[in-house]
N, C-alpha and C positions, 0 to 999 in steps of 0.2 A: 503494500500500499504506500501511496505518497506520504511524506512527512506531513504531520500536523503542526502548524506553526502559529505563533503569535505575531504581532506587528514589530516585535523587537528585532532589530538588525545590528549585529556587532559593528558593521562598518558605519553605520549612522548613529547608533545609540552607545557604542562603546567608546572608551578613551583611545586616543591615538598615540599614546605612550605606554610602554611596558611597566609592570609593577617592579620598580627598582628601589623602592623607598628604604631608607635606613632609619630605624627608630632609636634614639638615645633613651635608655631606660634610666641610667644614673651616671653622673660624672664623678669620677674618683679623684682623690687628691693626686696631684701631680700631672693632671690633664688627661689621663686615660678615661675612656668611656665604655660602659656596658651597653652593647647595642643588639637589636634583633632587626631582622630583615623582612620587608614586605608588608603590604596593607591590602591583601587580596580581598579580605571581607569588606573593608572600607570602600574600595573600588566598586565591588559588586553592589553593595547597598546603595552607593551614590548614583550609579547609572540607573538603577531601578527607581530611586527617588525622582530623578530627572524624567525618566520615561513616564512614570505614573502621573507626574505634573504636567506632561506634555511640554518640557522645556528642553532646549537643545544642550548637548554636551559641549563644554568649552573645547574650542577646536585646536588646542595646543598640541604640538608634536614634541617628540624628544629633542629635536634640534634647537627649539626654542629655550630649552632648559639644559643645554649641553654643559653649562658650567656647574650644574647641580646633579650630575648623574643621569640626566634625561627626565627627571620628574620635578614637579613643583616643589621648591624649597620650603622648609619649615618657615612660617611667617606669611606664606602665600595663603589667601583664603581657601583655595581648593585643597591644598595639602592639609589645612586644619580641619575642614569638614570631612575629608576622607578618613583622618586619623580618628576623629569623633565617631564616624560610623563604623570604623574598625572595632573600637572598644564596645560599641553597642551591639555589634554582631556576635560578640562573645558574652554579652550580658542576657542573651535569650535562654529560654528553658532548653531549646533543642541543642544549644552549643555544648551541653554536657554529653551529648553523644560522641563528640570528638574524643573525649577520654574513655567513655563506656565502650565504644566500638573498637577503639585502638587496642583494648585489652581483651577482645572477645575474638575466638577463632573464626576463620571463614565458615567452617561447617558447623553442624549442630553439635551440641554437648548434652549432657543430661538435663541441664538447667535452661539452656538457651538454644534458639534456632540458628544462631550464627549470622555474621555479617552478610553472606550471600543471600540467605533467605529474607532477612530483614530488608535488604535493598530491593529484591524483586517482588516480594509479597506485600510489603508495607509501603515502602517509599515510592516505588514506581506507580502504583495506583494514585497516590497523592500527587505526584508530578502530573499524571495524565489528567486528573480532574482540574488542575489549575490551567494547564495548557489548552485543554478543550474550552475552557472559559476565557481564553485569550490572555491569561496572566502569566508572565514569566516569573520565575521564581530562583532564589539563591540555593545553590546546593553546597553542602559540606562533603568534601572528597576525602575518603580515608586511605591513607598510605601506611601509616604507622601500625606496628604489631607489638609495640612496647613503649613505655613512657618516654625514653630517651629520644623517640622518633616523633614526638607529637608535633614538632614544628614543621615536619614535612607533610602534614595534612594541608588542605587547600580549600578555597572557596571560589565558585564560579557562578555564572548566571545561565540557567537553562531556559531556552525560548522555544523549544520544539522537540518532537520525538517522532521516531519511526519504528514500527514493530511488524515482523514477519510472523503471523500466528503459526504458519506451517512449520518454520524452522526454529521459532522462539528466539530469534535474534533481535536485540534491542539496540537501538541507536539514539542517543540524546544529543540534540544540537545545543552547544553551549558557547558563550562568550567567555574565553579564559583570559583573564586580565594580564597573564604572563605573555600572551601572544596576540597583540592588538591587530585589528583589521583582518584576521584570519578566520575562515569558517572551520570550526573544529567539532569533532564528535566524540562521544564516549560510546564505545561499541563493545558488546558482549554476546557471544553465540551460546547456543544451548550446550549445557555441560561446562561452560567456562565460568569459574567463580569470580573472575575479575573483569573490570572495564579497561579496555585499551583506548588511550587518547590519541587521536589522529594529528596531533600537533607535531612540530619539528622535534620536540623533546621526546616523543613516544612514550609518554608517562603511562605507568600501569597502576590502577587504583583498585584497592580491595572491595570497595563499595562506596555508596554515597546516600545522603539523606537530604530531604527538604528542610531547609532551615526556616524558623519562624522569621517573619518579616512584616513590619508594619511601616509604610512609607512616611517619610518626613518631608516638609516643605523646605527645600534648600534655601539658604539666604540669598540675598540679591547680588552679592559681590563675588560669586566663585570665580568670575573670570577677569576680576580686576587685577591689574599689575601696577597700579599707580604707586610710586614711592619705592618699588622694589627694584634692586639692581639685578635684574634678570636679563643676561646677554641675549639679545636678539628677540626677546619676547615682544610680541605685537601689542601696541597700545590699542585699547578698545574704547574709544570715546562714546561710542553707542553700544554699550554692554548688551549682547544678545540674550543674555538671561533675564536681567532685570535692571533696566536703566534707572539711575537715580531720580528721585523725586517724582515717581509714578503716582498719579491720583489713585486713591484707594477707596474701598467701601467697607463698611462694618456690618457684621451679621451676627445673630445669635442663632446657634443650632442646638436645639433641645430634643434629646432622646426620651421618650416616655415609657416605651415597653418593648419587650422581646417575646414574641410568640413561638414556642417550640413545635417544630414539625419533624417527624422522623418517619419517612415513607417505608423504610426497611422493616421497622418493627413498631407496632402500635403499643407495645409494652415498654418501649424505650424509657429508661430511667438511668440518668448518668450524670456526672459531674461536667459542668461547662464553665468556661470563662470567656469574656469578651474583651477585645483590644480595640480601642477607638483611636482614630487619628482624624482630626477635622482641621484642615489647612495648617497642619504642623502642630496643633495642640493635641497632646496625647493623654490617655488615661485608660483604666481598666475596670471592669465590673465582673465580679465584686472586687473591692479594693485590695483584698488579699484572698489567696486560696481559690476555691471553686464553689459554684452554686449547684446543688442537685436539682436538676430539672426533669420534667415529665412531658411526654408527647401530648399536644393538645392544650397545654396551660400556657398562661401569659405571666410574666414577671415585670414588676415595676423597675424602671432604670433611674428616673430623675437625674440625668446627666445634661448639663448645659455648657455650651462653649461659646465665648464671644471672641470673634476672630476678625482680622483685618485682611482684606484681599485687594490686590491691584486690579484697577478696572479693566485691564487688558489680559488678566489672568483668569483663573478659574478657581471657584470655591470647591475643594475636594472633601468629600465625606467617605471615610473608610472604616469598615468594621470587619474584624477577623474574629471568628469563633473557633474555640479549640475544645474538642470533646476529650476529656481526660478520663481514660479508663485505667484506673490504678489497681487492676486486679493482679498485675504481676509486679512484684517489687525486686529491684536488683541494686545491690551495693547500697542498700538503704534509701534509694531514691525510687520515685514513682516509675511505673512500668513503661520506659520508653517504647517498648515493644507496641503499645496500644494506643499511643497519642493519635488522634485522628482530627483532621481539620474539619469542623463542623460547618464550614461555608463562609464565604466572603461576600460583603456588600461593598462595591466600589462605585461612586458616582462623582461626576464633575459637572458643575453648573456654571455657565457663563453668563454675561450681560444679555446675549441673545435668547437665553432661556429665562430672563428675569431672575437669575441667580438662584432658581429653584425656590423662590419664596413660596410658602404654603406648606401643607401637610403632605407627608410621604409614608407609604408603607411598602418597603422594598424587601423582596424574597431574596435570600442569600443564594449564591451559586458556588459550585466547587466542592461541596460536602455531600456526605450520604444522608440527605433528608434536609437538614438546615433548620432555618428559622425566618420569621418575618420581623423586621426591625421597624419600629415606628418612630418618626421624628418630625419635627417642623423647622422651618428656615424663616427667620424674620430679618427684615432690613432694618437697621438702627440708624 
């Protein structure tokens, strides 16, 4: 079958420089520094933020930062935002899988199904649901099989897939931040426990998982170079991302209730939590932990966000639901085996749609059943 694709295109929506960042963790007496390398998660999350906000990626190339290793230097707004998103990519619940999976064999044991089956049986269906709904997702790639190799794990963006039911061959189309502007795939044939990357590095991955992701609204100065001694960097008097002094509008977005629908089982009764992002303002429900919910019932939310949006931009409303089945516990943590996306609501409202002012009831997509979220938008 032909590949199923989202609108994400690595050549258009990916960065045009490779992941060659160096992170200074601490400066030691005498001038020596402790450093780590790479911001793969930050780059992946940043391009998804821009994609979801329908904003262009800053067009910088490696040549424009030749004096800084080919990447924006620390102090540049883009470098700072990528670093912030790098840290946030590891602050997600799913990021614990980097550790758990790295210490789990490929094949099944008495207690666990193993990385290979987790990838194919749990994570691939999650990826398919998101891609089928037009939503690219970040992936955590597992290389390590011991703690000392954790730094060799990786993060990329998946924007499509292709599967052959007859041969059980799986191909995942990805944007790999280490290989800009290149079409890359993760390929695994039937009986092969690993995924082979078709990049020039021919990387081999034990497996992968879909990372938790809530989009953020990037700041308006990501492409600014004013005041920075960046050799050859182009001045951008008309910032393509967000020019200075843009007129703005203010809105209040209020969530009143969530109604649970679970088509696969009318007896559905499980733990759920919701993640909100309204024009960059984020929150969760409940504030801590999860809420036990039942099919057919509605639950009060009482969430209100007051946000400011540029008149030539869009008011973004994003809700991500996670159905947490904690029936399996591993290493004292909830059962990573069973976390399921319970659906996504992602809407953008512009001036041509009167900013979506009014009442809304939106059915989630991308999950096994899902929910209806009720909210109103007011112009202030």
